[in-house]
Wavefront OBJ file of the C-alpha trace (Angstrom):
o trace
v -28.222 -3.160 15.329
v -26.036 -0.083 14.872
v -24.827 -0.434 18.457
v -22.818 -3.570 17.682
v -20.464 -1.563 15.458
v -19.423 0.881 18.168
v -15.813 0.539 19.207
v -14.712 1.143 22.776
v -11.241 2.419 21.921
v -10.423 6.104 21.684
v -10.653 7.262 18.015
v -7.201 8.851 18.236
v -5.749 5.473 19.182
v -7.412 3.785 16.217
v -6.107 6.342 13.701
v -2.507 6.238 14.922
v -0.113 4.592 12.459
v 1.467 1.481 13.916
v 3.531 0.357 10.929
v 6.941 1.301 9.626
v 6.468 4.202 7.195
v 10.018 4.018 5.830
v 9.643 0.339 4.989
v 6.241 0.912 3.387
v 7.632 3.840 1.375
v 10.576 1.791 0.108
v 8.357 -1.197 -0.692
v 5.971 1.020 -2.643
v 8.741 2.502 -4.741
v 10.265 -0.938 -5.308
v 6.967 -2.373 -6.518
v 6.320 0.659 -8.725
v 9.792 0.362 -10.241
v 9.428 -3.341 -10.944
v 6.028 -2.805 -12.564
v 7.472 -0.040 -14.737
v 10.410 -2.174 -15.830
v 8.063 -5.119 -16.463
v 5.849 -2.946 -18.654
v 8.820 -1.698 -20.663
v 10.182 -5.229 -21.130
v 6.752 -6.564 -22.140
v 6.329 -3.768 -24.693
v 9.807 -4.513 -26.056
v 9.349 -8.306 -26.216
v 5.885 -8.172 -27.792
v 6.756 -5.156 -29.977
v 3.662 -3.263 -28.913
l 1 2 3 4 5 6 7 8 9 10 11 12 13 14 15 16 17 18 19 20 21 22 23 24 25 26 27 28 29 30 31 32 33 34 35 36 37 38 39 40 41 42 43 44 45 46 47 48
């Protein structure tokens, strides 16, 4: 049963990043910033 999980591709090809790291970096910081601002606004509105 373990044989069905073997992959025929070269492991170095599988590990290679295929995305856009700059876009992912910017999206991560944007999401983190929006969550931070949302937390501050929620604490202000609900007077926590």
